[in-house]
All heavy atoms as a GROMACS GRO file, in nm:
protein
  543
    1MET      N    1   0.082  -0.120   0.000
    1MET     CA    2   0.000   0.000   0.000
    1MET      C    3   0.086   0.126   0.000
    1MET      O    4   0.034   0.235  -0.020
    1MET     CB    5  -0.094  -0.001   0.120
    1MET     CG    6  -0.201  -0.106   0.108
    1MET     SD    7  -0.329  -0.117   0.238
    1MET     CE    8  -0.306   0.012   0.348
    2SER      N    9   0.216   0.111   0.020
    2SER     CA   10   0.302   0.229   0.027
    2SER      C   11   0.308   0.304  -0.106
    2SER      O   12   0.334   0.424  -0.108
    2SER     CB   13   0.442   0.190   0.071
    2SER     OG   14   0.501   0.102  -0.023
    3ASP      N   15   0.281   0.236  -0.217
    3ASP     CA   16   0.280   0.303  -0.348
    3ASP      C   17   0.157   0.390  -0.366
    3ASP      O   18   0.155   0.478  -0.452
    3ASP     CB   19   0.286   0.201  -0.462
    3ASP     CG   20   0.420   0.131  -0.471
    3ASP    OD1   21   0.517   0.181  -0.411
    3ASP    OD2   22   0.428   0.026  -0.536
    4PHE      N   23   0.054   0.364  -0.288
    4PHE     CA   24  -0.073   0.437  -0.299
    4PHE      C   25  -0.119   0.480  -0.160
    4PHE      O   26  -0.233   0.458  -0.121
    4PHE     CB   27  -0.179   0.348  -0.364
    4PHE     CG   28  -0.134   0.288  -0.495
    4PHE    CD1   29  -0.084   0.160  -0.500
    4PHE    CD2   30  -0.141   0.362  -0.611
    4PHE    CE1   31  -0.042   0.106  -0.620
    4PHE    CE2   32  -0.100   0.309  -0.731
    4PHE     CZ   33  -0.050   0.180  -0.736
    5GLN      N   34  -0.028   0.542  -0.087
    5GLN     CA   35  -0.054   0.571   0.054
    5GLN      C   36  -0.175   0.659   0.077
    5GLN      O   37  -0.253   0.635   0.168
    5GLN     CB   38   0.070   0.635   0.118
    5GLN     CG   39   0.065   0.633   0.269
    5GLN     CD   40   0.064   0.493   0.326
    5GLN    OE1   41   0.154   0.414   0.297
    5GLN    NE2   42  -0.035   0.460   0.407
    6ASP      N   43  -0.193   0.763  -0.007
    6ASP     CA   44  -0.306   0.854   0.014
    6ASP      C   45  -0.440   0.782   0.004
    6ASP      O   46  -0.526   0.796   0.091
    6ASP     CB   47  -0.302   0.971  -0.085
    6ASP     CG   48  -0.186   1.064  -0.060
    6ASP    OD1   49  -0.133   1.066   0.053
    6ASP    OD2   50  -0.149   1.137  -0.153
    7ILE      N   51  -0.459   0.707  -0.103
    7ILE     CA   52  -0.587   0.637  -0.121
    7ILE      C   53  -0.601   0.524  -0.017
    7ILE      O   54  -0.710   0.499   0.034
    7ILE     CB   55  -0.606   0.585  -0.265
    7ILE    CG1   56  -0.749   0.537  -0.286
    7ILE    CG2   57  -0.507   0.476  -0.300
    7ILE    CD1   58  -0.854   0.642  -0.277
    8ALA      N   59  -0.491   0.459   0.017
    8ALA     CA   60  -0.496   0.355   0.119
    8ALA      C   61  -0.540   0.413   0.253
    8ALA      O   62  -0.626   0.357   0.321
    8ALA     CB   63  -0.360   0.287   0.132
    9ASP      N   64  -0.483   0.528   0.289
    9ASP     CA   65  -0.522   0.593   0.414
    9ASP      C   66  -0.669   0.632   0.413
    9ASP      O   67  -0.740   0.616   0.512
    9ASP     CB   68  -0.437   0.718   0.439
    9ASP     CG   69  -0.293   0.685   0.474
    9ASP    OD1   70  -0.264   0.570   0.511
    9ASP    OD2   71  -0.208   0.777   0.464
   10LEU      N   72  -0.715   0.683   0.299
   10LEU     CA   73  -0.855   0.723   0.287
   10LEU      C   74  -0.948   0.602   0.298
   10LEU      O   75  -1.050   0.607   0.367
   10LEU     CB   76  -0.876   0.796   0.154
   10LEU     CG   77  -1.007   0.868   0.133
   10LEU    CD1   78  -1.035   0.968   0.245
   10LEU    CD2   79  -1.006   0.940  -0.002
   11MET      N   80  -0.911   0.492   0.232
   11MET     CA   81  -0.993   0.371   0.240
   11MET      C   82  -0.996   0.317   0.382
   11MET      O   83  -1.102   0.275   0.430
   11MET     CB   84  -0.939   0.266   0.143
   11MET     CG   85  -0.962   0.301  -0.003
   11MET     SD   86  -0.878   0.188  -0.115
   11MET     CE   87  -0.972   0.038  -0.088
   12LEU      N   88  -0.884   0.320   0.450
   12LEU     CA   89  -0.880   0.274   0.590
   12LEU      C   90  -0.965   0.365   0.678
   12LEU      O   91  -1.043   0.317   0.761
   12LEU     CB   92  -0.737   0.269   0.641
   12LEU     CG   93  -0.651   0.156   0.587
   12LEU    CD1   94  -0.504   0.180   0.618
   12LEU    CD2   95  -0.697   0.022   0.644
   13LYS      N   96  -0.952   0.496   0.659
   13LYS     CA   97  -1.026   0.593   0.739
   13LYS      C   98  -1.176   0.575   0.722
   13LYS      O   99  -1.253   0.586   0.819
   13LYS     CB  100  -0.985   0.735   0.698
   13LYS     CG  101  -1.060   0.845   0.768
   13LYS     CD  102  -1.018   0.980   0.715
   13LYS     CE  103  -1.114   1.088   0.764
   13LYS     NZ  104  -1.097   1.211   0.689
   14GLU      N  105  -1.219   0.546   0.600
   14GLU     CA  106  -1.362   0.535   0.572
   14GLU      C  107  -1.414   0.393   0.588
   14GLU      O  108  -1.530   0.366   0.557
   14GLU     CB  109  -1.390   0.590   0.433
   14GLU     CG  110  -1.355   0.738   0.426
   14GLU     CD  111  -1.418   0.811   0.310
   14GLU    OE1  112  -1.511   0.756   0.247
   14GLU    OE2  113  -1.374   0.923   0.284
   15GLY      N  114  -1.330   0.303   0.634
   15GLY     CA  115  -1.376   0.168   0.663
   15GLY      C  116  -1.391   0.079   0.542
   15GLY      O  117  -1.462  -0.021   0.547
   16GLY      N  118  -1.322   0.112   0.435
   16GLY     CA  119  -1.332   0.031   0.314
   16GLY      C  120  -1.216  -0.064   0.294
   16GLY      O  121  -1.210  -0.137   0.196
   17ALA      N  122  -1.123  -0.064   0.388
   17ALA     CA  123  -1.006  -0.151   0.376
   17ALA      C  124  -0.971  -0.208   0.512
   17ALA      O  125  -1.010  -0.154   0.616
   17ALA     CB  126  -0.887  -0.073   0.320
   18ILE      N  127  -0.896  -0.315   0.508
   18ILE     CA  128  -0.849  -0.380   0.630
   18ILE      C  129  -0.698  -0.388   0.620
   18ILE      O  130  -0.644  -0.440   0.522
   18ILE     CB  131  -0.909  -0.522   0.643
   18ILE    CG1  132  -1.061  -0.515   0.648
   18ILE    CG2  133  -0.852  -0.593   0.765
   18ILE    CD1  134  -1.129  -0.649   0.630
   19LEU      N  135  -0.628  -0.336   0.719
   19LEU     CA  136  -0.483  -0.338   0.720
   19LEU      C  137  -0.434  -0.468   0.781
   19LEU      O  138  -0.479  -0.508   0.888
   19LEU     CB  139  -0.430  -0.219   0.801
   19LEU     CG  140  -0.279  -0.206   0.811
   19LEU    CD1  141  -0.218  -0.183   0.673
   19LEU    CD2  142  -0.242  -0.092   0.904
   20VAL      N  143  -0.345  -0.533   0.710
   20VAL     CA  144  -0.280  -0.654   0.761
   20VAL      C  145  -0.130  -0.634   0.756
   20VAL      O  146  -0.079  -0.560   0.672
   20VAL     CB  147  -0.322  -0.780   0.682
   20VAL    CG1  148  -0.470  -0.807   0.696
   20VAL    CG2  149  -0.284  -0.770   0.536
   21ASN      N  150  -0.060  -0.699   0.845
   21ASN     CA  151   0.085  -0.682   0.854
   21ASN      C  152   0.164  -0.808   0.826
   21ASN      O  153   0.284  -0.801   0.803
   21ASN     CB  154   0.122  -0.628   0.993
   21ASN     CG  155   0.066  -0.489   1.015
   21ASN    OD1  156   0.095  -0.398   0.940
   21ASN    ND2  157  -0.017  -0.474   1.118
   22THR      N  158   0.097  -0.921   0.829
   22THR     CA  159   0.168  -1.048   0.808
   22THR      C  160   0.088  -1.136   0.712
   22THR      O  161  -0.031  -1.112   0.688
   22THR     CB  162   0.185  -1.125   0.941
   22THR    OG1  163   0.055  -1.165   0.987
   22THR    CG2  164   0.257  -1.041   1.045
   23GLY      N  165   0.154  -1.236   0.663
   23GLY     CA  166   0.086  -1.333   0.578
   23GLY      C  167  -0.026  -1.404   0.650
   23GLY      O  168  -0.131  -1.434   0.592
   24GLU      N  169  -0.004  -1.429   0.778
   24GLU     CA  170  -0.107  -1.497   0.858
   24GLU      C  171  -0.230  -1.408   0.873
   24GLU      O  172  -0.344  -1.456   0.864
   24GLU     CB  173  -0.052  -1.534   0.997
   24GLU     CG  174   0.053  -1.642   0.995
   24GLU     CD  175   0.193  -1.592   0.957
   24GLU    OE1  176   0.218  -1.469   0.962
   24GLU    OE2  177   0.276  -1.676   0.921
   25GLU      N  178  -0.208  -1.278   0.896
   25GLU     CA  179  -0.320  -1.185   0.906
   25GLU      C  180  -0.394  -1.176   0.773
   25GLU      O  181  -0.518  -1.170   0.770
   25GLU     CB  182  -0.273  -1.046   0.947
   25GLU     CG  183  -0.228  -1.037   1.091
   25GLU     CD  184  -0.176  -0.898   1.127
   25GLU    OE1  185  -0.178  -0.807   1.041
   25GLU    OE2  186  -0.132  -0.881   1.242
   26LEU      N  187  -0.320  -1.175   0.664
   26LEU     CA  188  -0.383  -1.170   0.532
   26LEU      C  189  -0.470  -1.292   0.510
   26LEU      O  190  -0.585  -1.281   0.467
   26LEU     CB  191  -0.276  -1.160   0.422
   26LEU     CG  192  -0.328  -1.163   0.279
   26LEU    CD1  193  -0.423  -1.047   0.252
   26LEU    CD2  194  -0.211  -1.162   0.181
   27THR      N  195  -0.418  -1.410   0.541
   27THR     CA  196  -0.495  -1.533   0.526
   27THR      C  197  -0.623  -1.528   0.610
   27THR      O  198  -0.731  -1.561   0.562
   27THR     CB  199  -0.410  -1.655   0.567
   27THR    OG1  200  -0.294  -1.661   0.483
   27THR    CG2  201  -0.489  -1.784   0.557
   28ALA      N  202  -0.610  -1.483   0.734
   28ALA     CA  203  -0.727  -1.477   0.823
   28ALA      C  204  -0.831  -1.380   0.769
   28ALA      O  205  -0.952  -1.410   0.771
   28ALA     CB  206  -0.683  -1.435   0.964
   29GLU      N  207  -0.789  -1.264   0.719
   29GLU     CA  208  -0.885  -1.165   0.668
   29GLU      C  209  -0.950  -1.212   0.539
   29GLU      O  210  -1.069  -1.189   0.517
   29GLU     CB  211  -0.818  -1.029   0.649
   29GLU     CG  212  -0.781  -0.961   0.779
   29GLU     CD  213  -0.900  -0.937   0.871
   29GLU    OE1  214  -1.014  -0.919   0.824
   29GLU    OE2  215  -0.879  -0.934   0.993
   30VAL      N  216  -0.874  -1.277   0.453
   30VAL     CA  217  -0.932  -1.331   0.330
   30VAL      C  218  -1.038  -1.434   0.364
   30VAL      O  219  -1.149  -1.432   0.308
   30VAL     CB  220  -0.824  -1.390   0.237
   30VAL    CG1  221  -0.886  -1.472   0.125
   30VAL    CG2  222  -0.736  -1.280   0.179
   31LEU      N  223  -1.007  -1.522   0.455
   31LEU     CA  224  -1.104  -1.624   0.495
   31LEU      C  225  -1.227  -1.560   0.559
   31LEU      O  226  -1.340  -1.603   0.534
   31LEU     CB  227  -1.040  -1.724   0.592
   31LEU     CG  228  -0.934  -1.815   0.529
   31LEU    CD1  229  -0.865  -1.898   0.637
   31LEU    CD2  230  -0.994  -1.903   0.421
   32ARG      N  231  -1.205  -1.456   0.640
   32ARG     CA  232  -1.318  -1.386   0.702
   32ARG      C  233  -1.406  -1.320   0.596
   32ARG      O  234  -1.529  -1.331   0.601
   32ARG     CB  235  -1.267  -1.281   0.800
   32ARG     CG  236  -1.378  -1.208   0.875
   32ARG     CD  237  -1.324  -1.128   0.990
   32ARG     NE  238  -1.256  -1.008   0.946
   32ARG     CZ  239  -1.292  -0.884   0.980
   32ARG    NH1  240  -1.396  -0.864   1.059
   32ARG    NH2  241  -1.224  -0.781   0.937
   33LEU      N  242  -1.344  -1.256   0.498
   33LEU     CA  243  -1.422  -1.190   0.392
   33LEU      C  244  -1.497  -1.292   0.306
   33LEU      O  245  -1.610  -1.266   0.262
   33LEU     CB  246  -1.333  -1.103   0.305
   33LEU     CG  247  -1.282  -0.976   0.373
   33LEU    CD1  248  -1.169  -0.914   0.291
   33LEU    CD2  249  -1.395  -0.877   0.392
   34LEU      N  250  -1.435  -1.405   0.281
   34LEU     CA  251  -1.502  -1.509   0.202
   34LEU      C  252  -1.619  -1.572   0.277
   34LEU      O  253  -1.715  -1.617   0.215
   34LEU     CB  254  -1.401  -1.617   0.162
   34LEU     CG  255  -1.298  -1.575   0.057
   34LEU    CD1  256  -1.193  -1.685   0.040
   34LEU    CD2  257  -1.365  -1.542  -0.075
   35SER      N  258  -1.611  -1.574   0.408
   35SER     CA  259  -1.718  -1.638   0.486
   35SER      C  260  -1.823  -1.538   0.537
   35SER      O  261  -1.929  -1.578   0.583
   35SER     CB  262  -1.659  -1.714   0.605
   35SER     OG  263  -1.597  -1.624   0.695
   36ASP      N  264  -1.794  -1.409   0.528
   36ASP     CA  265  -1.886  -1.307   0.578
   36ASP      C  266  -1.928  -1.216   0.463
   36ASP      O  267  -1.869  -1.111   0.440
   36ASP     CB  268  -1.816  -1.226   0.688
   36ASP     CG  269  -1.909  -1.128   0.760
   36ASP    OD1  270  -2.018  -1.098   0.706
   36ASP    OD2  271  -1.872  -1.082   0.869
   37SER      N  272  -2.031  -1.258   0.392
   37SER     CA  273  -2.074  -1.182   0.274
   37SER      C  274  -2.124  -1.043   0.311
   37SER      O  275  -2.108  -0.948   0.234
   37SER     CB  276  -2.181  -1.258   0.196
   37SER     OG  277  -2.294  -1.281   0.276
   38GLU      N  278  -2.181  -1.027   0.430
   38GLU     CA  279  -2.228  -0.895   0.472
   38GLU      C  280  -2.111  -0.797   0.485
   38GLU      O  281  -2.118  -0.683   0.441
   38GLU     CB  282  -2.304  -0.905   0.604
   38GLU     CG  283  -2.368  -0.775   0.646
   38GLU     CD  284  -2.452  -0.791   0.773
   38GLU    OE1  285  -2.517  -0.896   0.789
   38GLU    OE2  286  -2.450  -0.697   0.854
   39LEU      N  287  -2.003  -0.844   0.544
   39LEU     CA  288  -1.883  -0.761   0.557
   39LEU      C  289  -1.824  -0.728   0.420
   39LEU      O  290  -1.788  -0.613   0.393
   39LEU     CB  291  -1.778  -0.830   0.644
   39LEU     CG  292  -1.644  -0.759   0.659
   39LEU    CD1  293  -1.662  -0.620   0.722
   39LEU    CD2  294  -1.547  -0.844   0.741
   40SER      N  295  -1.818  -0.826   0.333
   40SER     CA  296  -1.765  -0.804   0.198
   40SER      C  297  -1.847  -0.700   0.122
   40SER      O  298  -1.792  -0.610   0.058
   40SER     CB  299  -1.763  -0.935   0.119
   40SER     OG  300  -1.676  -1.027   0.179
   41VAL      N  301  -1.979  -0.711   0.130
   41VAL     CA  302  -2.067  -0.616   0.063
   41VAL      C  303  -2.050  -0.477   0.123
   41VAL      O  304  -2.046  -0.377   0.051
   41VAL     CB  305  -2.214  -0.664   0.072
   41VAL    CG1  306  -2.310  -0.554   0.030
   41VAL    CG2  307  -2.234  -0.789  -0.013
   42CYS      N  308  -2.037  -0.470   0.254
   42CYS     CA  309  -2.020  -0.342   0.322
   42CYS      C  310  -1.890  -0.274   0.278
   42CYS      O  311  -1.890  -0.154   0.246
   42CYS     CB  312  -2.020  -0.364   0.472
   42CYS     SG  313  -2.004  -0.212   0.568
   43LEU      N  314  -1.780  -0.347   0.274
   43LEU     CA  315  -1.653  -0.290   0.228
   43LEU      C  316  -1.664  -0.243   0.083
   43LEU      O  317  -1.618  -0.134   0.048
   43LEU     CB  318  -1.540  -0.393   0.240
   43LEU     CG  319  -1.492  -0.426   0.380
   43LEU    CD1  320  -1.390  -0.540   0.376
   43LEU    CD2  321  -1.433  -0.306   0.449
   44GLY      N  322  -1.727  -0.324   0.000
   44GLY     CA  323  -1.745  -0.287  -0.140
   44GLY      C  324  -1.828  -0.160  -0.154
   44GLY      O  325  -1.795  -0.072  -0.234
   45ALA      N  326  -1.934  -0.149  -0.078
   45ALA     CA  327  -2.022  -0.031  -0.085
   45ALA      C  328  -1.948   0.094  -0.039
   45ALA      O  329  -1.963   0.202  -0.099
   45ALA     CB  330  -2.147  -0.054   0.000
   46ARG      N  331  -1.869   0.081   0.065
   46ARG     CA  332  -1.793   0.196   0.114
   46ARG      C  333  -1.692   0.243   0.010
   46ARG      O  334  -1.675   0.363  -0.013
   46ARG     CB  335  -1.722   0.162   0.245
   46ARG     CG  336  -1.816   0.150   0.361
   46ARG     CD  337  -1.746   0.108   0.486
   46ARG     NE  338  -1.842   0.097   0.596
   46ARG     CZ  339  -1.815   0.042   0.712
   46ARG    NH1  340  -1.694  -0.006   0.736
   46ARG    NH2  341  -1.907   0.036   0.805
   47ASN      N  342  -1.626   0.150  -0.055
   47ASN     CA  343  -1.528   0.187  -0.157
   47ASN      C  344  -1.595   0.241  -0.283
   47ASN      O  345  -1.543   0.333  -0.347
   47ASN     CB  346  -1.437   0.070  -0.189
   47ASN     CG  347  -1.338   0.046  -0.077
   47ASN    OD1  348  -1.280   0.140  -0.024
   47ASN    ND2  349  -1.321  -0.078  -0.038
   48LYS      N  350  -1.709   0.188  -0.318
   48LYS     CA  351  -1.783   0.241  -0.432
   48LYS      C  352  -1.822   0.386  -0.407
   48LYS      O  353  -1.806   0.473  -0.493
   48LYS     CB  354  -1.908   0.157  -0.460
   48LYS     CG  355  -1.986   0.206  -0.580
   48LYS     CD  356  -2.109   0.121  -0.605
   48LYS     CE  357  -2.182   0.178  -0.724
   48LYS     NZ  358  -2.317   0.133  -0.733
   49ALA      N  359  -1.872   0.414  -0.287
   49ALA     CA  360  -1.910   0.551  -0.251
   49ALA      C  361  -1.788   0.643  -0.254
   49ALA      O  362  -1.796   0.757  -0.302
   49ALA     CB  363  -1.975   0.553  -0.114
   50LEU      N  364  -1.675   0.594  -0.208
   50LEU     CA  365  -1.551   0.672  -0.209
   50LEU      C  366  -1.510   0.706  -0.352
   50LEU      O  367  -1.480   0.822  -0.383
   50LEU     CB  368  -1.439   0.592  -0.140
   50LEU     CG  369  -1.299   0.650  -0.145
   50LEU    CD1  370  -1.293   0.776  -0.060
   50LEU    CD2  371  -1.198   0.548  -0.096
   51VAL      N  372  -1.515   0.609  -0.440
   51VAL     CA  373  -1.480   0.632  -0.580
   51VAL      C  374  -1.577   0.730  -0.644
   51VAL      O  375  -1.536   0.822  -0.717
   51VAL     CB  376  -1.478   0.498  -0.658
   51VAL    CG1  377  -1.470   0.522  -0.808
   51VAL    CG2  378  -1.362   0.411  -0.612
   52GLU      N  379  -1.705   0.716  -0.617
   52GLU     CA  380  -1.804   0.805  -0.675
   52GLU      C  381  -1.784   0.949  -0.628
   52GLU      O  382  -1.799   1.042  -0.706
   52GLU     CB  383  -1.945   0.756  -0.642
   52GLU     CG  384  -1.982   0.632  -0.719
   52GLU     CD  385  -2.113   0.569  -0.675
   52GLU    OE1  386  -2.170   0.611  -0.571
   52GLU    OE2  387  -2.160   0.478  -0.745
   53ARG      N  388  -1.750   0.966  -0.500
   53ARG     CA  389  -1.726   1.102  -0.449
   53ARG      C  390  -1.605   1.167  -0.513
   53ARG      O  391  -1.598   1.288  -0.527
   53ARG     CB  392  -1.707   1.099  -0.297
   53ARG     CG  393  -1.835   1.096  -0.220
   53ARG     CD  394  -1.816   1.128  -0.073
   53ARG     NE  395  -1.704   1.062  -0.008
   53ARG     CZ  396  -1.705   0.937   0.039
   53ARG    NH1  397  -1.814   0.864   0.027
   53ARG    NH2  398  -1.600   0.887   0.100
   54HIS      N  399  -1.507   1.087  -0.550
   54HIS     CA  400  -1.382   1.142  -0.603
   54HIS      C  401  -1.370   1.128  -0.755
   54HIS      O  402  -1.266   1.165  -0.810
   54HIS     CB  403  -1.263   1.076  -0.535
   54HIS     CG  404  -1.253   1.111  -0.390
   54HIS    ND1  405  -1.193   1.226  -0.346
   54HIS    CD2  406  -1.300   1.049  -0.278
   54HIS    CE1  407  -1.201   1.233  -0.215
   54HIS    NE2  408  -1.267   1.127  -0.171
   55SER      N  409  -1.471   1.078  -0.821
   55SER     CA  410  -1.462   1.061  -0.966
   55SER      C  411  -1.462   1.198  -1.034
   55SER      O  412  -1.527   1.292  -0.990
   55SER     CB  413  -1.577   0.976  -1.020
   55SER     OG  414  -1.699   1.044  -1.006
   56GLY      N  415  -1.385   1.208  -1.139
   56GLY     CA  416  -1.379   1.331  -1.215
   56GLY      C  417  -1.285   1.436  -1.158
   56GLY      O  418  -1.276   1.546  -1.211
   57VAL      N  419  -1.213   1.403  -1.053
   57VAL     CA  420  -1.125   1.501  -0.990
   57VAL      C  421  -1.016   1.545  -1.088
   57VAL      O  422  -0.986   1.664  -1.098
   57VAL     CB  423  -1.063   1.444  -0.860
   57VAL    CG1  424  -0.954   1.535  -0.807
   57VAL    CG2  425  -1.172   1.425  -0.756
   58THR      N  426  -0.958   1.453  -1.160
   58THR     CA  427  -0.852   1.488  -1.255
   58THR      C  428  -0.904   1.584  -1.361
   58THR      O  429  -0.838   1.683  -1.395
   58THR     CB  430  -0.794   1.361  -1.321
   58THR    OG1  431  -0.745   1.274  -1.218
   58THR    CG2  432  -0.681   1.395  -1.416
   59SER      N  433  -1.023   1.557  -1.413
   59SER     CA  434  -1.082   1.646  -1.513
   59SER      C  435  -1.108   1.785  -1.456
   59SER      O  436  -1.084   1.886  -1.524
   59SER     CB  437  -1.214   1.588  -1.566
   59SER     OG  438  -1.190   1.468  -1.633
   60LYS      N  439  -1.156   1.791  -1.334
   60LYS     CA  440  -1.183   1.920  -1.270
   60LYS      C  441  -1.053   2.000  -1.252
   60LYS      O  442  -1.049   2.120  -1.277
   60LYS     CB  443  -1.252   1.900  -1.135
   60LYS     CG  444  -1.393   1.848  -1.147
   60LYS     CD  445  -1.451   1.815  -1.011
   60LYS     CE  446  -1.584   1.744  -1.025
   60LYS     NZ  447  -1.635   1.695  -0.897
   61ILE      N  448  -0.947   1.933  -1.209
   61ILE     CA  449  -0.819   2.000  -1.190
   61ILE      C  450  -0.765   2.050  -1.324
   61ILE      O  451  -0.717   2.163  -1.335
   61ILE     CB  452  -0.719   1.906  -1.120
   61ILE    CG1  453  -0.763   1.881  -0.976
   61ILE    CG2  454  -0.576   1.964  -1.124
   61ILE    CD1  455  -0.685   1.773  -0.905
   62ALA      N  456  -0.773   1.965  -1.426
   62ALA     CA  457  -0.725   2.005  -1.559
   62ALA      C  458  -0.804   2.125  -1.611
   62ALA      O  459  -0.745   2.218  -1.670
   62ALA     CB  460  -0.736   1.888  -1.656
   63LYS      N  461  -0.933   2.125  -1.590
   63LYS     CA  462  -1.016   2.237  -1.634
   63LYS      C  463  -0.976   2.366  -1.561
   63LYS      O  464  -0.964   2.472  -1.622
   63LYS     CB  465  -1.164   2.206  -1.608
   63LYS     CG  466  -1.258   2.315  -1.652
   63LYS     CD  467  -1.402   2.279  -1.621
   63LYS     CE  468  -1.493   2.396  -1.652
   63LYS     NZ  469  -1.630   2.372  -1.611
   64ASP      N  470  -0.954   2.357  -1.431
   64ASP     CA  471  -0.911   2.474  -1.353
   64ASP      C  472  -0.776   2.526  -1.403
   64ASP      O  473  -0.757   2.648  -1.416
   64ASP     CB  474  -0.900   2.440  -1.204
   64ASP     CG  475  -1.035   2.423  -1.137
   64ASP    OD1  476  -1.137   2.464  -1.196
   64ASP    OD2  477  -1.038   2.369  -1.024
   65ILE      N  478  -0.683   2.438  -1.430
   65ILE     CA  479  -0.552   2.480  -1.480
   65ILE      C  480  -0.567   2.549  -1.614
   65ILE      O  481  -0.508   2.657  -1.638
   65ILE     CB  482  -0.456   2.359  -1.492
   65ILE    CG1  483  -0.420   2.309  -1.351
   65ILE    CG2  484  -0.330   2.395  -1.571
   65ILE    CD1  485  -0.346   2.177  -1.350
   66LEU      N  486  -0.644   2.492  -1.704
   66LEU     CA  487  -0.665   2.550  -1.835
   66LEU      C  488  -0.728   2.689  -1.825
   66LEU      O  489  -0.685   2.784  -1.892
   66LEU     CB  490  -0.752   2.459  -1.921
   66LEU     CG  491  -0.777   2.503  -2.066
   66LEU    CD1  492  -0.645   2.521  -2.140
   66LEU    CD2  493  -0.865   2.403  -2.137
   67GLU      N  494  -0.829   2.702  -1.740
   67GLU     CA  495  -0.894   2.832  -1.721
   67GLU      C  496  -0.794   2.935  -1.669
   67GLU      O  497  -0.794   3.051  -1.715
   67GLU     CB  498  -1.012   2.819  -1.625
   67GLU     CG  499  -1.131   2.750  -1.686
   67GLU     CD  500  -1.245   2.727  -1.587
   67GLU    OE1  501  -1.232   2.769  -1.468
   67GLU    OE2  502  -1.345   2.666  -1.626
   68ARG      N  503  -0.709   2.899  -1.577
   68ARG     CA  504  -0.611   2.992  -1.523
   68ARG      C  505  -0.506   3.029  -1.628
   68ARG      O  506  -0.462   3.144  -1.634
   68ARG     CB  507  -0.545   2.934  -1.399
   68ARG     CG  508  -0.639   2.927  -1.281
   68ARG     CD  509  -0.577   2.851  -1.164
   68ARG     NE  510  -0.680   2.822  -1.065
   68ARG     CZ  511  -0.697   2.891  -0.954
   68ARG    NH1  512  -0.620   2.993  -0.926
   68ARG    NH2  513  -0.790   2.855  -0.870
   69LEU      N  514  -0.469   2.932  -1.711
   69LEU     CA  515  -0.373   2.962  -1.817
   69LEU      C  516  -0.431   3.057  -1.921
   69LEU      O  517  -0.361   3.146  -1.972
   69LEU     CB  518  -0.327   2.833  -1.885
   69LEU     CG  519  -0.233   2.743  -1.804
   69LEU    CD1  520  -0.212   2.611  -1.877
   69LEU    CD2  521  -0.102   2.812  -1.778
   70LEU      N  522  -0.558   3.040  -1.950
   70LEU     CA  523  -0.622   3.127  -2.049
   70LEU      C  524  -0.638   3.269  -1.997
   70LEU      O  525  -0.639   3.364  -2.075
   70LEU     CB  526  -0.758   3.069  -2.089
   70LEU     CG  527  -0.753   2.939  -2.171
   70LEU    CD1  528  -0.892   2.882  -2.190
   70LEU    CD2  529  -0.683   2.961  -2.304
   71LYS      N  530  -0.649   3.284  -1.865
   71LYS     CA  531  -0.662   3.418  -1.805
   71LYS      C  532  -0.527   3.490  -1.795
   71LYS      O  533  -0.522   3.611  -1.784
   71LYS     CB  534  -0.725   3.408  -1.666
   71LYS     CG  535  -0.870   3.373  -1.668
   71LYS     CD  536  -0.925   3.363  -1.528
   71LYS     CE  537  -1.071   3.320  -1.528
   71LYS     NZ  538  -1.124   3.307  -1.392
   72ALA      N  539  -0.420   3.414  -1.797
   72ALA     CA  540  -0.285   3.473  -1.778
   72ALA      C  541  -0.237   3.549  -1.900
   72ALA      O  542  -0.278   3.538  -2.006
   72ALA     CB  543  -0.185   3.362  -1.744
   0.00000   0.00000   0.00000
């Protein structure tokens, strides 16, 4: 997750991700997610909402930059 720290932190903060530190923890969480469909659906819904809230951000930033360049 270190390559995508900002989004990883956001997903953890909003409850859409589970942090594991060892292979054993990863195995346990995968098994838990496979056996708990309610938890899996909940994580998916939280991440979907996160993506929807942040969709189009790149386009908005590019538009703002272009507008500022045209005014200069």
